[in-house]
C-alpha positions in Angstrom: 107.5 293.0 -43.3 104.4 292.1 -45.3 104.9 290.3 -48.5 102.2 292.0 -50.3 102.8 294.9 -52.6 102.1 298.5 -51.4 98.6 299.6 -52.2 99.6 302.8 -54.1 103.0 302.7 -55.8 103.7 299.0 -56.1 101.6 298.3 -59.2 102.7 295.7 -61.7 103.2 297.6 -64.9 99.8 299.3 -65.1 99.3 300.6 -68.6 95.7 301.7 -68.5 93.8 300.0 -71.3 91.9 301.8 -74.0 94.6 304.3 -74.6 93.2 305.2 -77.9 89.7 305.5 -76.4 90.8 308.3 -74.2 88.4 307.6 -71.3 90.9 309.0 -68.9 91.2 312.4 -70.4 89.0 315.4 -71.2 91.1 315.8 -74.3 90.0 313.8 -77.4 92.2 310.7 -77.9 95.1 310.4 -80.2 92.9 309.1 -83.0 91.8 312.7 -83.5 95.3 314.1 -83.7 98.7 313.7 -85.3 100.9 312.9 -82.2 101.0 310.8 -79.1 102.5 312.6 -76.2 104.4 311.0 -73.3 105.8 312.4 -70.1 108.4 310.1 -68.5 109.9 310.7 -65.0 112.9 308.8 -63.7 113.2 307.5 -60.2 115.7 309.0 -57.6 114.2 309.5 -54.2 114.2 313.0 -52.9 115.9 314.1 -56.0 112.5 314.0 -57.7 112.4 317.7 -56.6 114.5 318.3 -59.8 112.0 317.1 -62.4 109.1 318.6 -60.4 110.8 322.0 -60.7 111.4 321.5 -64.4 107.7 320.5 -64.9 106.6 323.7 -63.0 108.1 325.7 -65.8 106.3 323.7 -68.5 103.0 323.9 -66.5 103.2 327.7 -66.4 103.9 327.9 -70.1 100.8 325.8 -70.9 98.6 327.7 -68.4 99.6 330.9 -70.2 97.9 329.5 -73.2 94.9 328.0 -71.3 94.6 328.5 -67.6 91.8 326.0 -67.3 94.1 323.0 -68.3 96.8 321.0 -66.5 99.7 318.8 -67.7 97.4 315.7 -67.7 95.3 317.4 -70.5 98.3 317.5 -72.8 100.0 314.2 -72.2 98.4 310.9 -73.4 100.6 308.9 -71.0 102.4 309.9 -67.9 105.0 307.3 -66.8 107.3 306.8 -63.9 108.5 304.5 -61.1 109.7 305.1 -57.6 109.7 308.8 -57.0 108.6 309.2 -60.6 105.6 306.9 -60.0 104.7 309.0 -57.0 104.7 312.1 -59.1 102.8 310.3 -61.8 99.9 309.6 -59.5 100.0 313.1 -58.0 99.8 314.7 -61.4 97.2 312.4 -62.9 94.9 311.8 -59.9 91.7 314.0 -59.9 91.2 316.7 -57.3 88.3 315.8 -55.1 86.9 319.4 -55.4 87.2 319.5 -59.2 87.5 316.2 -60.9 88.8 317.9 -64.1 91.9 319.2 -62.3 94.7 317.2 -60.9 95.4 316.5 -57.2 98.7 318.4 -57.4 100.3 320.9 -59.8 104.1 320.4 -60.2 104.8 323.3 -58.0 102.6 321.7 -55.3 104.7 318.5 -55.9 107.8 320.4 -54.9 106.2 321.7 -51.7 104.8 318.2 -51.0 108.4 316.8 -51.1 109.7 319.5 -48.9 107.0 319.0 -46.3 106.9 315.2 -46.3 110.2 314.2 -47.8 112.0 313.7 -44.4 109.3 311.2 -43.4 109.0 309.4 -46.7 112.7 308.9 -47.2 113.5 308.3 -43.5 116.1 305.4 -43.4 116.0 302.5 -41.0 118.5 302.0 -38.2 121.8 300.5 -39.5 121.4 297.5 -37.1 118.0 296.6 -38.2 119.5 294.1 -40.7 116.6 291.9 -41.1 114.3 294.7 -42.5 115.8 295.4 -45.8 115.1 297.4 -47.9 116.1 300.8 -46.7 112.7 302.4 -46.3 109.7 300.7 -44.9 107.2 302.8 -46.8 104.8 303.0 -43.9 104.5 306.8 -43.9 104.1 307.0 -47.7 101.3 304.4 -47.5 99.6 306.4 -44.9 99.8 309.7 -46.6 98.8 308.4 -50.0 95.7 306.7 -48.5 94.9 310.1 -47.0 95.2 312.1 -50.1 93.9 309.5 -52.6 91.1 308.2 -50.5 89.1 305.9 -52.8 90.6 307.1 -56.1 90.8 304.3 -58.8 93.1 304.0 -61.7 90.3 304.4 -64.1 89.6 307.9 -62.7 93.0 309.3 -63.6 92.9 312.4 -65.8 95.2 310.6 -68.3 96.7 307.2 -68.9 99.5 306.2 -66.6 102.3 303.7 -66.6 103.8 302.8 -63.1 106.1 299.8 -63.2 107.2 298.5 -59.8 108.0 295.5 -57.8 107.4 293.8 -54.5 110.1 295.1 -52.2 110.7 291.7 -50.5 110.2 289.2 -53.3 111.5 291.5 -56.1 108.5 290.4 -58.1 107.0 290.9 -60.6 109.8 291.6 -63.1 111.2 295.0 -63.4 110.5 295.7 -67.1 113.0 298.6 -67.2 114.6 301.0 -64.8 114.2 304.0 -67.1 110.5 304.6 -67.5 110.7 306.3 -71.0 111.7 302.9 -72.3 108.6 301.2 -70.8 106.3 304.0 -72.0 107.5 304.0 -75.5 107.5 300.2 -75.7 103.9 300.1 -74.6 102.6 303.1 -76.6 104.2 302.2 -79.8 102.1 299.1 -80.1 98.9 301.3 -79.9 99.7 304.4 -82.1 99.6 303.2 -85.6 101.3 305.8 -87.7 101.1 308.6 -85.1 104.2 310.4 -84.2 105.5 310.2 -80.6 106.4 313.3 -78.6 108.4 312.3 -75.6 109.5 314.5 -72.7 111.9 312.5 -70.4 113.0 314.0 -67.1 115.9 312.7 -65.1 116.8 313.2 -61.4 120.4 313.9 -61.8 123.6 311.9 -62.1 127.1 312.7 -61.0 130.1 312.7 -63.3 131.4 309.6 -61.6 128.2 307.8 -60.9 128.8 304.6 -58.9 126.9 302.0 -56.9 125.7 303.2 -53.5 123.1 305.3 -51.8 120.2 302.8 -52.2 121.0 300.2 -49.6 122.0 300.2 -45.9 125.8 299.6 -45.6 125.6 296.2 -44.0 122.5 295.2 -45.9 124.1 295.9 -49.2 126.3 292.9 -49.5 123.4 290.5 -48.9 121.2 292.2 -51.4 124.0 292.3 -54.0 124.8 288.6 -53.6 121.1 287.6 -54.0 119.8 290.1 -56.5 122.8 291.7 -58.2 121.3 291.3 -61.7 118.1 293.1 -60.8 119.8 296.1 -59.0 122.7 296.4 -61.2 120.3 296.9 -64.1 118.4 299.5 -62.1 121.6 301.4 -61.4 123.6 301.1 -64.6 121.3 300.7 -67.5 120.1 304.2 -67.7 122.8 305.2 -70.2 122.0 302.2 -72.4 118.4 303.4 -72.4 119.4 306.8 -73.3 121.3 305.3 -76.2 118.3 303.2 -77.3 116.0 306.1 -77.2 118.4 308.4 -79.1 118.7 305.8 -81.8 115.0 305.2 -81.9 114.2 308.8 -82.3 116.9 309.5 -84.8 115.6 306.8 -87.0 111.9 306.6 -86.7 110.6 310.0 -85.7 111.8 313.6 -85.8 114.4 314.1 -83.1 112.7 317.4 -82.2 109.9 315.2 -80.7 112.3 313.8 -78.1 113.4 316.1 -75.2 115.6 314.7 -72.5 116.4 317.0 -69.6 119.0 315.7 -67.1 121.7 317.2 -64.9 124.7 315.2 -65.9 127.1 316.8 -63.4 125.2 316.7 -60.1 127.2 317.7 -57.1 128.2 314.5 -55.3 127.0 316.0 -52.1 123.4 315.8 -53.5 123.8 312.2 -54.8 122.1 310.5 -51.8 118.4 309.7 -52.6 117.3 310.1 -48.9 119.0 313.4 -47.9 115.8 315.2 -47.2 117.4 318.0 -45.1 115.9 321.4 -45.8 119.4 322.7 -47.1 119.7 319.8 -49.6 116.1 320.0 -50.8 116.6 323.8 -51.5 119.8 322.9 -53.4 117.9 320.3 -55.5 115.2 322.9 -56.4 117.9 325.2 -57.5 119.4 322.5 -59.7 116.0 322.2 -61.4 115.8 325.9 -62.0 119.3 326.1 -63.2 118.7 323.3 -65.7 116.2 325.6 -67.5 119.1 327.9 -68.6 121.4 325.1 -69.6 121.7 323.9 -73.1 119.7 320.9 -74.3 121.9 317.8 -74.5 121.3 315.1 -77.0 123.0 311.8 -77.0 125.6 311.2 -79.8 124.8 307.6 -80.8 128.4 307.3 -82.1 130.4 308.6 -79.2 127.9 307.8 -76.4 128.2 311.3 -75.0 125.5 313.9 -74.5 126.2 316.8 -76.9 124.9 320.4 -76.1 122.7 322.0 -78.8 122.0 325.7 -79.5 118.7 326.1 -77.5 118.3 326.0 -73.8 116.0 323.6 -71.9 113.6 326.5 -71.2 113.4 327.3 -75.0 112.9 323.7 -75.8 110.1 323.5 -73.2 108.4 326.6 -74.7 108.5 324.9 -78.1 107.1 321.8 -76.6 104.3 323.8 -74.9 103.4 325.3 -78.4 103.3 321.8 -80.0 101.2 320.3 -77.2 98.8 323.2 -77.3 98.5 322.9 -81.1 97.9 319.1 -80.8 95.1 319.7 -78.3 93.4 322.3 -80.4 93.6 320.1 -83.4 92.0 317.2 -81.6 89.2 319.4 -80.2 88.5 320.9 -83.7 88.3 317.5 -85.4 86.1 316.0 -82.7 83.7 318.9 -82.8 83.5 318.8 -86.7 82.8 315.0 -86.5 79.7 315.7 -84.5 78.5 318.3 -86.9 78.8 321.2 -84.5 80.4 324.5 -84.8 84.3 324.0 -84.5 85.3 324.2 -80.9 88.7 325.7 -81.8 87.1 329.1 -82.4 85.7 329.2 -78.9 89.1 328.2 -77.4 90.9 330.8 -79.4 88.3 333.4 -78.4 88.7 332.6 -74.8 92.5 332.7 -75.2 92.4 336.2 -76.8 90.1 337.4 -74.0 92.6 336.1 -71.4 95.6 337.8 -73.2 93.6 341.1 -73.5 92.9 341.1 -69.8 
């Protein structure tokens, strides 16, 4: 195995500089608005189908307001690692035929996983002990080279954060397993007095989540002996991060600005991160769709238990779409007025009305 990091996903905490300059987005930067918006996607292998399905709903809600835009036009930062990092790149990389549109829509991400998942998450032979970790990443490197071609980070449609590590050396440091924590930590240093809007998407956890499903059976012991601190954090610190974020958003910003969507009772039969069978992938997509009708759950910082609220996840996403759209219009209006031109918001609203009338 090569000791170098993979050319696509294995970036060492890339937080694109000039966040406030907004060079990676057609939307004016946060300095023209009232909020900074973050999309954070957890890791979880093939279970990435779950958040991709949830994002499909939000994408449609935003396109109903303005069909010319994508998720990258509404989020100042998209963050993720592992399968979340893959999705981050797919949603933020520009389309070669239209540089203002993303390489993939969320619904296309789901289809990508269904088509290539069996090859991306193909496990090694159990006896191939010297070749830990579980996946060699060769197919993923090949397919990402093919679809990304010469795309560079400074060409992304919005800012991205993709923490990762060298699979052999476990280096550089894993800053956090839950990417919302990384995104908030980075962005909060650049926002000044701006409020943060955070959409955090999980890939599902079982009621009795336990160690397993990441390593080969025989390989597991050696990895745990040598690197237990790293991987125990990666497996077990998600709940603590939820607690941290719940505390942060209850004290510093309105709780309505933080939406966490997670399946907390995933069927144990779907727990494996590499079960890319057609049957399981269809079940994961169904989990994502069913999440939309479930109640929003918010972490109780006293009992450490997610508590259901009155609204459903779909209703919460609709409200988020309204806020994201209003923020975008506000920035466009302020920027156009700064330049002494006719306010751009009138043009946008007129176009929106024509679309609605049609």
